[in-house]
MOPAC internal coordinates of N, CA, C and O (Angstrom, degrees):
PM7 1SCF
backbone

  N    0.0000 0     0.00 0     0.00 0    0    0    0
  C    1.4525 1     0.00 0     0.00 0    1    0    0
  C    1.5216 1   108.41 1     0.00 0    2    1    0
  O    1.2310 1   120.86 1   -52.32 1    3    2    1
  N    1.3042 1   115.97 1   127.68 1    3    2    1
  C    1.4604 1   122.07 1   179.10 1    5    3    2
  C    1.5253 1   108.46 1  -113.26 1    6    5    3
  O    1.2310 1   120.72 1   -54.93 1    7    6    5
  N    1.3320 1   116.23 1   125.07 1    7    6    5
  C    1.4547 1   120.89 1   179.27 1    9    7    6
  C    1.5202 1   107.63 1  -114.40 1   10    9    7
  O    1.2310 1   121.07 1   -52.38 1   11   10    9
  N    1.2999 1   115.56 1   127.62 1   11   10    9
  C    1.4627 1   120.54 1   177.45 1   13   11   10
  C    1.5208 1   108.96 1  -110.23 1   14   13   11
  O    1.2310 1   121.53 1   -45.82 1   15   14   13
  N    1.2827 1   114.67 1   134.18 1   15   14   13
  C    1.4591 1   120.14 1   179.11 1   17   15   14
  C    1.5199 1   107.59 1  -123.42 1   18   17   15
  O    1.2310 1   121.07 1   -48.36 1   19   18   17
  N    1.2984 1   115.55 1   131.64 1   19   18   17
  C    1.4624 1   119.88 1   177.56 1   21   19   18
  C    1.5243 1   108.16 1   -94.55 1   22   21   19
  O    1.2310 1   120.82 1   -64.80 1   23   22   21
  N    1.3035 1   116.04 1   115.20 1   23   22   21
  C    1.4518 1   121.25 1   179.94 1   25   23   22
  C    1.5254 1   109.66 1   -97.33 1   26   25   23
  O    1.2310 1   120.73 1   -35.44 1   27   26   25
  N    1.3167 1   116.22 1   144.56 1   27   26   25
  C    1.4640 1   117.82 1   177.39 1   29   27   26
  C    1.5191 1   110.73 1   -65.72 1   30   29   27
  O    1.2310 1   121.34 1   -36.58 1   31   30   29
  N    1.2920 1   115.04 1   143.42 1   31   30   29
  C    1.4558 1   120.76 1   180.00 1   33   31   30
  C    1.5281 1   107.98 1  -106.68 1   34   33   31
  O    1.2310 1   120.90 1   -52.10 1   35   34   33
  N    1.3078 1   115.88 1   127.90 1   35   34   33
  C    1.4633 1   119.32 1   177.81 1   37   35   34
  C    1.5208 1   109.12 1   -72.15 1   38   37   35
  O    1.2310 1   121.15 1   -52.95 1   39   38   37
  N    1.2992 1   115.40 1   127.05 1   39   38   37
  C    1.4505 1   121.10 1   179.59 1   41   39   38
  C    1.5116 1   108.15 1  -107.45 1   42   41   39
  O    1.2310 1   121.33 1   -52.61 1   43   42   41
  N    1.3163 1   115.06 1   127.39 1   43   42   41
  C    1.4547 1   118.32 1   177.72 1   45   43   42
  C    1.5146 1   108.45 1   -69.79 1   46   45   43
  O    1.2310 1   121.15 1   -59.21 1   47   46   45
  N    1.3057 1   115.40 1   120.79 1   47   46   45
  C    1.4563 1   119.95 1  -179.31 1   49   47   46
  C    1.5116 1   109.40 1  -143.28 1   50   49   47
  O    1.2310 1   121.21 1    17.28 1   51   50   49
  N    1.2835 1   115.28 1  -162.72 1   51   50   49
  C    1.4443 1   121.71 1   179.47 1   53   51   50
  C    1.5253 1   109.42 1   -75.21 1   54   53   51
  O    1.2310 1   119.53 1   -65.18 1   55   54   53
  N    1.3261 1   118.51 1   114.82 1   55   54   53
  C    1.4666 1   119.87 1  -177.24 1   57   55   54
  C    1.5238 1   113.13 1   -68.33 1   58   57   55
  O    1.2310 1   120.06 1   164.88 1   59   58   57
  N    1.3276 1   117.49 1   -15.12 1   59   58   57
  C    1.4602 1   120.96 1  -177.06 1   61   59   58
  C    1.5200 1   112.35 1  -101.77 1   62   61   59
  O    1.2310 1   119.83 1   171.47 1   63   62   61
  N    1.3115 1   117.93 1    -8.53 1   63   62   61
  C    1.4559 1   121.62 1  -179.52 1   65   63   62
  C    1.5200 1   112.34 1    89.01 1   66   65   63
  O    1.2310 1   121.62 1   -22.61 1   67   66   65
  N    1.2940 1   114.51 1   157.39 1   67   66   65
  C    1.4580 1   120.68 1  -177.59 1   69   67   66
  C    1.5220 1   113.52 1   -66.44 1   70   69   67
  O    1.2310 1   120.24 1   158.78 1   71   70   69
  N    1.3287 1   117.14 1   -21.22 1   71   70   69
  C    1.4599 1   119.59 1  -176.11 1   73   71   70
  C    1.5278 1   113.56 1   -93.15 1   74   73   71
  O    1.2310 1   119.93 1  -178.28 1   75   74   73
  N    1.3440 1   117.74 1     1.72 1   75   74   73
  C    1.4778 1   120.81 1   174.26 1   77   75   74
  C    1.5282 1   105.70 1   -83.79 1   78   77   75
  O    1.2310 1   120.10 1   -65.80 1   79   78   77
  N    1.3371 1   117.41 1   114.20 1   79   78   77
  C    1.4704 1   120.33 1  -169.02 1   81   79   78
  C    1.5303 1   114.44 1   -58.67 1   82   81   79
  O    1.2310 1   121.56 1   -38.43 1   83   82   81
  N    1.3175 1   114.61 1   141.57 1   83   82   81
  C    1.4610 1   121.32 1   175.44 1   85   83   82
  C    1.5230 1   108.74 1   -71.17 1   86   85   83
  O    1.2310 1   121.15 1   -24.54 1   87   86   85
  N    1.3156 1   115.41 1   155.46 1   87   86   85
  C    1.4555 1   119.73 1   176.49 1   89   87   86
  C    1.5152 1   110.84 1   148.43 1   90   89   87
  O    1.2310 1   121.02 1    -9.87 1   91   90   89
  N    1.3243 1   115.65 1   170.13 1   91   90   89
  C    1.4669 1   119.66 1   179.05 1   93   91   90
  C    1.5273 1   110.94 1   -58.71 1   94   93   91
  O    1.2310 1   121.05 1   -44.87 1   95   94   93
  N    1.3072 1   115.60 1   135.13 1   95   94   93
  C    1.4727 1   124.30 1   176.54 1   97   95   94
  C    1.5248 1   113.95 1    74.12 1   98   97   95
  O    1.2310 1   120.59 1  -162.42 1   99   98   97
  N    1.3254 1   116.48 1    17.58 1   99   98   97
  C    1.4568 1   122.06 1   178.22 1  101   99   98
  C    1.5314 1   111.65 1   -59.29 1  102  101   99
  O    1.2310 1   120.77 1   130.15 1  103  102  101
  N    1.3254 1   116.13 1   -49.85 1  103  102  101
  C    1.4620 1   120.34 1  -175.93 1  105  103  102
  C    1.5269 1   111.57 1   -67.88 1  106  105  103
  O    1.2310 1   120.60 1   136.88 1  107  106  105
  N    1.3305 1   116.46 1   -43.12 1  107  106  105
  C    1.4677 1   120.80 1   178.66 1  109  107  106
  C    1.5206 1   110.39 1   -57.34 1  110  109  107
  O    1.2310 1   120.63 1   128.39 1  111  110  109
  N    1.3163 1   116.40 1   -51.61 1  111  110  109
  C    1.4595 1   121.17 1  -176.80 1  113  111  110
  C    1.5262 1   110.89 1   -67.36 1  114  113  111
  O    1.2310 1   120.44 1   136.55 1  115  114  113
  N    1.3112 1   116.77 1   -43.45 1  115  114  113
  C    1.4639 1   120.30 1   179.05 1  117  115  114
  C    1.5211 1   112.34 1   -61.64 1  118  117  115
  O    1.2310 1   120.19 1   142.00 1  119  118  117
  N    1.3242 1   117.23 1   -38.00 1  119  118  117
  C    1.4662 1   120.46 1   179.87 1  121  119  118
  C    1.5222 1   111.18 1   -66.76 1  122  121  119
  O    1.2310 1   120.16 1   135.37 1  123  122  121
  N    1.3310 1   117.30 1   -44.63 1  123  122  121
  C    1.4661 1   119.48 1   179.60 1  125  123  122
  C    1.5208 1   111.35 1   -67.60 1  126  125  123
  O    1.2310 1   120.11 1   132.98 1  127  126  125
  N    1.3220 1   117.39 1   -47.02 1  127  126  125
  C    1.4652 1   120.39 1  -177.09 1  129  127  126
  C    1.5314 1   111.34 1   -69.13 1  130  129  127
  O    1.2310 1   120.97 1   135.42 1  131  130  129
  N    1.3252 1   115.76 1   -44.58 1  131  130  129
  C    1.4552 1   120.61 1  -175.87 1  133  131  130
  C    1.5094 1   114.57 1   -74.42 1  134  133  131
  O    1.2310 1   119.84 1   169.67 1  135  134  133
  N    1.3262 1   117.92 1   -10.33 1  135  134  133
  C    1.4623 1   120.35 1   178.61 1  137  135  134
  C    1.5276 1   111.87 1   -68.39 1  138  137  135
  O    1.2310 1   120.31 1   154.20 1  139  138  137
  N    1.3293 1   117.01 1   -25.80 1  139  138  137
  C    1.4689 1   120.57 1  -174.83 1  141  139  138
  C    1.5239 1   114.53 1  -117.28 1  142  141  139
  O    1.2310 1   120.01 1   155.02 1  143  142  141
  N    1.3087 1   117.58 1   -24.98 1  143  142  141
  C    1.4617 1   119.72 1  -176.60 1  145  143  142
  C    1.5226 1   110.37 1  -153.48 1  146  145  143
  O    1.2310 1   121.46 1    -9.92 1  147  146  145
  N    1.3023 1   114.82 1   170.08 1  147  146  145
  C    1.4560 1   121.18 1   179.37 1  149  147  146
  C    1.5172 1   110.67 1   -64.11 1  150  149  147
  O    1.2310 1   120.75 1   -38.99 1  151  150  149
  N    1.3071 1   116.18 1   141.01 1  151  150  149
  C    1.4613 1   119.95 1   177.19 1  153  151  150
  C    1.5232 1   111.38 1   -68.95 1  154  153  151
  O    1.2310 1   120.17 1   162.77 1  155  154  153
  N    1.3135 1   117.27 1   -17.23 1  155  154  153
  C    1.4635 1   119.04 1   177.23 1  157  155  154
  C    1.5275 1   111.14 1   -65.03 1  158  157  155
  O    1.2310 1   119.92 1   152.42 1  159  158  157
  N    1.3343 1   117.76 1   -27.58 1  159  158  157
  C    1.4680 1   119.76 1   174.87 1  161  159  158
  C    1.5237 1   111.03 1   -62.69 1  162  161  159
  O    1.2310 1   120.87 1   140.62 1  163  162  161
  N    1.3099 1   115.94 1   -39.38 1  163  162  161
  C    1.4665 1   120.67 1   179.07 1  165  163  162
  C    1.5250 1   109.27 1   -67.94 1  166  165  163
  O    1.2310 1   120.72 1   137.19 1  167  166  165
  N    1.3118 1   116.24 1   -42.81 1  167  166  165
  C    1.4595 1   121.67 1  -175.86 1  169  167  166
  C    1.5269 1   113.00 1   -65.57 1  170  169  167
  O    1.2310 1   119.76 1   160.32 1  171  170  169
  N    1.3010 1   118.06 1   -19.68 1  171  170  169
  C    1.4602 1   121.63 1  -179.26 1  173  171  170
  C    1.5228 1   112.84 1   -80.66 1  174  173  171
  O    1.2310 1   120.04 1   171.81 1  175  174  173
  N    1.3102 1   117.52 1    -8.19 1  175  174  173
  C    1.4548 1   121.16 1  -172.83 1  177  175  174
  C    1.5193 1   113.02 1   -91.86 1  178  177  175
  O    1.2310 1   121.47 1   -17.75 1  179  178  177
  N    1.2968 1   114.79 1   162.25 1  179  178  177
  C    1.4636 1   122.54 1   174.55 1  181  179  178
  C    1.5282 1   106.24 1  -146.75 1  182  181  179
  O    1.2310 1   120.97 1  -116.03 1  183  182  181
  N    1.3338 1   115.75 1    63.97 1  183  182  181
  C    1.4628 1   120.75 1  -174.17 1  185  183  182
  C    1.5209 1   111.43 1  -104.67 1  186  185  183
  O    1.2310 1   121.08 1   -30.21 1  187  186  185
  N    1.3197 1   115.55 1   149.79 1  187  186  185
  C    1.4616 1   120.08 1   175.95 1  189  187  186
  C    1.5290 1   109.49 1   -78.67 1  190  189  187
  O    1.2310 1   121.16 1    -5.05 1  191  190  189
  N    1.3227 1   115.39 1   174.95 1  191  190  189
  C    1.4603 1   121.03 1  -175.54 1  193  191  190
  C    1.5394 1   112.35 1   -58.22 1  194  193  191
  O    1.2310 1   120.42 1   137.25 1  195  194  193
  N    1.3041 1   116.80 1   -42.75 1  195  194  193
  C    1.4691 1   120.65 1  -179.01 1  197  195  194
  C    1.5301 1   111.56 1   -62.42 1  198  197  195
  O    1.2310 1   120.33 1   137.80 1  199  198  197
  N    1.3220 1   116.98 1   -42.20 1  199  198  197
  C    1.4780 1   119.31 1   179.03 1  201  199  198
  C    1.5206 1   111.22 1   -69.17 1  202  201  199
  O    1.2310 1   119.68 1   140.03 1  203  202  201
  N    1.3389 1   118.22 1   -39.97 1  203  202  201
  C    1.4702 1   120.08 1   176.07 1  205  203  202
  C    1.5273 1   109.56 1   -61.35 1  206  205  203
  O    1.2310 1   120.42 1   136.42 1  207  206  205
  N    1.3316 1   116.79 1   -43.58 1  207  206  205
  C    1.4615 1   121.23 1  -179.59 1  209  207  206
  C    1.5273 1   110.44 1   -61.48 1  210  209  207
  O    1.2310 1   120.41 1   135.10 1  211  210  209
  N    1.3233 1   116.83 1   -44.90 1  211  210  209
  C    1.4710 1   120.87 1   178.17 1  213  211  210
  C    1.5186 1   111.06 1   -62.26 1  214  213  211
  O    1.2310 1   120.67 1   140.86 1  215  214  213
  N    1.3242 1   116.33 1   -39.14 1  215  214  213
  C    1.4574 1   119.98 1   179.61 1  217  215  214
  C    1.5269 1   111.27 1   -66.19 1  218  217  215
  O    1.2310 1   119.94 1   139.18 1  219  218  217
  N    1.3306 1   117.72 1   -40.82 1  219  218  217
  C    1.4684 1   120.38 1   176.98 1  221  219  218
  C    1.5250 1   110.57 1   -62.58 1  222  221  219
  O    1.2310 1   120.27 1   139.21 1  223  222  221
  N    1.3230 1   117.09 1   -40.79 1  223  222  221
  C    1.4726 1   120.64 1   177.17 1  225  223  222
  C    1.5201 1   110.05 1   -61.62 1  226  225  223
  O    1.2310 1   120.67 1   132.47 1  227  226  225
  N    1.3152 1   116.32 1   -47.53 1  227  226  225
  C    1.4602 1   120.58 1   179.69 1  229  227  226
  C    1.5375 1   111.30 1   -59.61 1  230  229  227
  O    1.2310 1   120.60 1   137.05 1  231  230  229
  N    1.3290 1   116.46 1   -42.95 1  231  230  229
  C    1.4682 1   119.54 1  -179.91 1  233  231  230
  C    1.5245 1   111.25 1   -62.74 1  234  233  231
  O    1.2310 1   120.24 1   141.70 1  235  234  233
  N    1.3193 1   117.15 1   -38.30 1  235  234  233
  C    1.4712 1   119.92 1   178.05 1  237  235  234
  C    1.5205 1   111.06 1   -69.10 1  238  237  235
  O    1.2310 1   120.44 1   137.22 1  239  238  237
  N    1.3274 1   116.77 1   -42.78 1  239  238  237
  C    1.4617 1   120.59 1  -176.13 1  241  239  238
  C    1.5275 1   113.50 1   -75.51 1  242  241  239
  O    1.2310 1   120.10 1   142.32 1  243  242  241
  N    1.3145 1   117.42 1   -37.68 1  243  242  241
  C    1.4658 1   120.95 1  -172.19 1  245  243  242
  C    1.5193 1   115.12 1  -110.11 1  246  245  243
  O    1.2310 1   120.03 1   158.73 1  247  246  245
  N    1.3305 1   117.54 1   -21.27 1  247  246  245
  C    1.4581 1   119.99 1  -173.37 1  249  247  246
  C    1.5284 1   113.36 1  -118.99 1  250  249  247
  O    1.2310 1   120.61 1  -170.09 1  251  250  249
  N    1.3182 1   116.44 1     9.91 1  251  250  249
  C    1.4690 1   122.38 1   175.92 1  253  251  250
  C    1.5294 1   114.61 1    65.09 1  254  253  251
  O    1.2310 1   120.26 1  -154.67 1  255  254  253
  N    1.3264 1   117.11 1    25.33 1  255  254  253
  C    1.4524 1   118.84 1   171.55 1  257  255  254
  C    1.5210 1   107.23 1   -68.94 1  258  257  255
  O    1.2310 1   119.54 1   -42.11 1  259  258  257
  N    1.3240 1   118.48 1   137.89 1  259  258  257
  C    1.4721 1   118.73 1   177.56 1  261  259  258
  C    1.5296 1   110.73 1   -57.10 1  262  261  259
  O    1.2310 1   120.82 1   -38.27 1  263  262  261
  N    1.3116 1   116.04 1   141.73 1  263  262  261
  C    1.4565 1   120.37 1   176.88 1  265  263  262
  C    1.5259 1   107.81 1   -69.10 1  266  265  263
  O    1.2310 1   121.12 1   -48.92 1  267  266  265
  N    1.3119 1   115.47 1   131.08 1  267  266  265
  C    1.4551 1   121.78 1  -177.74 1  269  267  266
  C    1.5242 1   107.94 1   -99.75 1  270  269  267
  O    1.2310 1   120.29 1   -49.27 1  271  270  269
  N    1.3360 1   117.04 1   130.73 1  271  270  269
  C    1.4719 1   118.62 1   179.92 1  273  271  270
  C    1.5295 1   109.61 1   -64.90 1  274  273  271
  O    1.2310 1   121.10 1   -19.15 1  275  274  273
  N    1.3195 1   115.51 1   160.85 1  275  274  273
  C    1.4686 1   121.15 1  -172.01 1  277  275  274
  C    1.5316 1   113.73 1   -56.87 1  278  277  275
  O    1.2310 1   120.24 1   140.25 1  279  278  277
  N    1.3173 1   117.15 1   -39.75 1  279  278  277
  C    1.4676 1   119.99 1  -178.18 1  281  279  278
  C    1.5285 1   111.06 1   -66.10 1  282  281  279
  O    1.2310 1   119.98 1   133.17 1  283  282  281
  N    1.3316 1   117.64 1   -46.83 1  283  282  281
  C    1.4638 1   120.67 1   179.12 1  285  283  282
  C    1.5228 1   110.92 1   -68.49 1  286  285  283
  O    1.2310 1   120.80 1   142.27 1  287  286  285
  N    1.3194 1   116.07 1   -37.73 1  287  286  285
  C    1.4674 1   120.40 1   178.71 1  289  287  286
  C    1.5349 1   109.90 1   -59.79 1  290  289  287
  O    1.2310 1   120.16 1   136.36 1  291  290  289
  N    1.3220 1   117.31 1   -43.64 1  291  290  289
  C    1.4678 1   120.87 1   179.19 1  293  291  290
  C    1.5259 1   110.59 1   -61.12 1  294  293  291
  O    1.2310 1   120.02 1   140.10 1  295  294  293
  N    1.3318 1   117.58 1   -39.90 1  295  294  293
  C    1.4687 1   120.92 1   178.11 1  297  295  294
  C    1.5288 1   111.37 1   -64.98 1  298  297  295
  O    1.2310 1   120.82 1   138.06 1  299  298  297
  N    1.3359 1   116.03 1   -41.94 1  299  298  297
  C    1.4598 1   120.35 1   177.82 1  301  299  298
  C    1.5282 1   110.81 1   -64.09 1  302  301  299
  O    1.2310 1   120.55 1   136.45 1  303  302  301
  N    1.3205 1   116.55 1   -43.55 1  303  302  301
  C    1.4644 1   120.30 1   179.19 1  305  303  302
  C    1.5259 1   111.01 1   -63.44 1  306  305  303
  O    1.2310 1   120.43 1   141.36 1  307  306  305
  N    1.3278 1   116.79 1   -38.64 1  307  306  305
  C    1.4645 1   120.27 1   176.20 1  309  307  306
  C    1.5260 1   110.42 1   -57.18 1  310  309  307
  O    1.2310 1   120.68 1   133.13 1  311  310  309
  N    1.3239 1   116.30 1   -46.87 1  311  310  309
  C    1.4661 1   121.23 1  -179.46 1  313  311  310
  C    1.5287 1   110.98 1   -65.03 1  314  313  311
  O    1.2310 1   120.60 1   132.41 1  315  314  313
  N    1.3272 1   116.45 1   -47.59 1  315  314  313
  C    1.4592 1   120.29 1  -177.49 1  317  315  314
  C    1.5270 1   112.26 1   -60.77 1  318  317  315
  O    1.2310 1   120.47 1   135.54 1  319  318  317
  N    1.3248 1   116.70 1   -44.46 1  319  318  317
  C    1.4633 1   120.01 1  -178.97 1  321  319  318
  C    1.5294 1   110.88 1   -69.55 1  322  321  319
  O    1.2310 1   120.47 1   140.27 1  323  322  321
  N    1.3225 1   116.70 1   -39.73 1  323  322  321
  C    1.4672 1   119.70 1  -179.92 1  325  323  322
  C    1.5266 1   111.95 1   -64.06 1  326  325  323
  O    1.2310 1   120.55 1   144.28 1  327  326  325
  N    1.3222 1   116.55 1   -35.72 1  327  326  325
  C    1.4654 1   120.13 1  -174.34 1  329  327  326
  C    1.5188 1   114.78 1  -104.43 1  330  329  327
  O    1.2310 1   120.16 1   153.91 1  331  330  329
  N    1.3314 1   117.30 1   -26.09 1  331  330  329
  C    1.4631 1   121.06 1  -175.91 1  333  331  330
  C    1.5235 1   111.29 1  -135.34 1  334  333  331
  O    1.2310 1   121.12 1  -149.09 1  335  334  333
  N    1.3065 1   115.46 1    30.91 1  335  334  333
  C    1.4555 1   121.40 1   176.62 1  337  335  334
  C    1.5157 1   110.11 1   -92.97 1  338  337  335
  O    1.2310 1   120.28 1    -5.70 1  339  338  337
  N    1.3232 1   117.06 1   174.30 1  339  338  337
  C    1.4681 1   119.83 1  -177.58 1  341  339  338
  C    1.5283 1   113.60 1   -63.84 1  342  341  339
  O    1.2310 1   119.96 1   156.89 1  343  342  341
  N    1.3338 1   117.68 1   -23.11 1  343  342  341
  C    1.4597 1   120.55 1  -179.21 1  345  343  342
  C    1.5196 1   113.50 1  -100.94 1  346  345  343
  O    1.2310 1   120.01 1  -178.04 1  347  346  345
  N    1.3306 1   117.59 1     1.96 1  347  346  345
  C    1.4642 1   121.20 1   179.11 1  349  347  346
  C    1.5256 1   109.36 1   -73.25 1  350  349  347
  O    1.2310 1   121.02 1   -24.23 1  351  350  349
  N    1.3100 1   115.65 1   155.77 1  351  350  349
  C    1.4669 1   120.19 1   178.11 1  353  351  350
  C    1.5220 1   109.14 1   -58.53 1  354  353  351
  O    1.2310 1   119.76 1   -47.78 1  355  354  353
  N    1.3315 1   118.06 1   132.22 1  355  354  353
  C    1.4675 1   119.76 1  -177.40 1  357  355  354
  C    1.5156 1   112.52 1   -65.61 1  358  357  355
  O    1.2310 1   121.94 1   -29.10 1  359  358  357
  N    1.2915 1   113.90 1   150.90 1  359  358  357
  C    1.4560 1   124.40 1   178.30 1  361  359  358
  C    1.5327 1   105.38 1  -117.80 1  362  361  359
  O    1.2310 1   119.85 1   -31.15 1  363  362  361
  N    1.3026 1   117.90 1   148.85 1  363  362  361
  C    1.4640 1   120.28 1  -175.51 1  365  363  362
  C    1.5206 1   113.00 1   -64.24 1  366  365  363
  O    1.2310 1   119.49 1   163.01 1  367  366  365
  N    1.3448 1   118.58 1   -16.99 1  367  366  365
  C    1.4596 1   120.54 1  -179.67 1  369  367  366
  C    1.5237 1   112.38 1   -98.62 1  370  369  367
  O    1.2310 1   119.91 1  -176.77 1  371  370  369
  N    1.3289 1   117.78 1     3.23 1  371  370  369
  C    1.4517 1   122.22 1  -174.86 1  373  371  370
  C    1.5081 1   113.61 1   -77.91 1  374  373  371
  O    1.2310 1   121.24 1   -23.12 1  375  374  373
  N    1.2950 1   115.23 1   156.88 1  375  374  373
  C    1.4525 1   123.25 1   171.34 1  377  375  374
  C    1.5198 1   107.32 1   -68.57 1  378  377  375
  O    1.2310 1   119.85 1   -50.94 1  379  378  377
  N    1.3036 1   117.88 1   129.06 1  379  378  377
  C    1.4644 1   120.64 1  -179.40 1  381  379  378
  C    1.5207 1   109.99 1  -129.54 1  382  381  379
  O    1.2310 1   121.03 1   -29.32 1  383  382  381
  N    1.3209 1   115.64 1   150.68 1  383  382  381
  C    1.4593 1   121.64 1   177.13 1  385  383  382
  C    1.5251 1   108.66 1   -94.34 1  386  385  383
  O    1.2310 1   121.58 1   -45.72 1  387  386  385
  N    1.3210 1   114.59 1   134.28 1  387  386  385
  C    1.4576 1   120.45 1   176.56 1  389  387  386
  C    1.5265 1   107.31 1  -129.70 1  390  389  387
  O    1.2310 1   119.48 1   -13.73 1  391  390  389
  N    1.3320 1   118.60 1   166.27 1  391  390  389
  C    1.4639 1   119.31 1   178.11 1  393  391  390
  C    1.5305 1   112.64 1   -55.68 1  394  393  391
  O    1.2310 1   119.99 1   151.42 1  395  394  393
  N    1.3199 1   117.62 1   -28.58 1  395  394  393
  C    1.4627 1   121.13 1  -179.67 1  397  395  394
  C    1.5168 1   114.19 1   -87.26 1  398  397  395
  O    1.2310 1   119.67 1   178.25 1  399  398  397
  N    1.3263 1   118.24 1    -1.75 1  399  398  397
  C    1.4641 1   121.04 1  -179.10 1  401  399  398
  C    1.5073 1   111.14 1   128.54 1  402  401  399
  O    1.2310 1   121.04 1    22.63 1  403  402  401
  N    1.3139 1   115.62 1  -157.37 1  403  402  401
  C    1.4584 1   121.32 1  -178.57 1  405  403  402
  C    1.5142 1   110.50 1   -89.11 1  406  405  403
  O    1.2310 1   121.18 1   -38.38 1  407  406  405
  N    1.3172 1   115.34 1   141.62 1  407  406  405
  C    1.4525 1   122.01 1   175.81 1  409  407  406
  C    1.5223 1   107.92 1  -121.38 1  410  409  407
  O    1.2310 1   119.81 1   -42.69 1  411  410  409
  N    1.3074 1   117.96 1   137.31 1  411  410  409
  C    1.4545 1   121.35 1   179.59 1  413  411  410
  C    1.5222 1   110.40 1   114.62 1  414  413  411
  O    1.2310 1   120.89 1    14.12 1  415  414  413
  N    1.3063 1   115.90 1  -165.88 1  415  414  413
  C    1.4534 1   121.84 1  -178.22 1  417  415  414
  C    1.5129 1   108.31 1  -118.25 1  418  417  415
  O    1.2310 1   120.05 1   -50.80 1  419  418  417
  N    1.2989 1   117.51 1   129.20 1  419  418  417
  C    1.4634 1   121.64 1   179.25 1  421  419  418
  C    1.5193 1   108.82 1  -103.52 1  422  421  419
  O    1.2310 1   120.25 1   -55.87 1  423  422  421
  N    1.3143 1   117.13 1   124.13 1  423  422  421
  C    1.4621 1   122.44 1  -178.50 1  425  423  422
  C    1.5162 1   112.19 1   -67.09 1  426  425  423
  O    1.2310 1   119.72 1   130.60 1  427  426  425
  N    1.3266 1   118.14 1   -49.40 1  427  426  425
  C    1.4486 1   120.73 1  -172.27 1  429  427  426
  C    1.5340 1   113.33 1   -58.43 1  430  429  427
  O    1.2310 1   118.68 1   129.05 1  431  430  429
  N    1.3275 1   120.12 1   -50.95 1  431  430  429
  C    1.4674 1   117.89 1  -179.96 1  433  431  430
  C    1.5097 1   113.19 1   -62.49 1  434  433  431
  O    1.2310 1   119.81 1   151.47 1  435  434  433
  N    1.3256 1   117.96 1   -28.53 1  435  434  433
  C    1.4545 1   120.07 1  -179.42 1  437  435  434
  C    1.5207 1   112.28 1   -77.43 1  438  437  435
  O    1.2310 1   119.93 1   145.23 1  439  438  437
  N    1.3198 1   117.74 1   -34.77 1  439  438  437
  C    1.4585 1   120.70 1  -172.47 1  441  439  438
  C    1.5144 1   114.94 1   -98.99 1  442  441  439
  O    1.2310 1   119.60 1   150.15 1  443  442  441
  N    1.3107 1   118.37 1   -29.85 1  443  442  441
  C    1.4544 1   119.36 1  -171.37 1  445  443  442
  C    1.5196 1   111.99 1   -84.09 1  446  445  443
  O    1.2310 1   121.66 1  -113.79 1  447  446  445
  N    1.3089 1   114.43 1    66.21 1  447  446  445
  C    1.4583 1   121.83 1   176.91 1  449  447  446
  C    1.5114 1   107.89 1  -125.10 1  450  449  447
  O    1.2310 1   120.68 1   -35.19 1  451  450  449
  N    1.3033 1   116.30 1   144.81 1  451  450  449
  C    1.4697 1   120.21 1   178.44 1  453  451  450
  C    1.5088 1   111.25 1   -75.37 1  454  453  451
  O    1.2310 1   120.10 1   180.00 1  455  454  453

């Protein structure tokens, strides 16, 4: 009796997914963010540089994210603001303002609790 089993083959592809925007510091930011949570959480945001910076501080202090040195942090913030800042092109999963209030899921209010 011969039994054949088809095993899945790992295909080397984009570890961040096709929807993680291209641009400078994509891999750096994706590696830090994706190490602890889904990148879709990041993609839902529309925060300015100060809020992203505060969130990175909170993640290091409260969630055990490795502390990022100032030079790398600036590169990550550049990427985050360019792609997920208030002036970035909207994404269908992003937090949006409507006349009735906010629509979507906001990462910061959900996570930044002691």
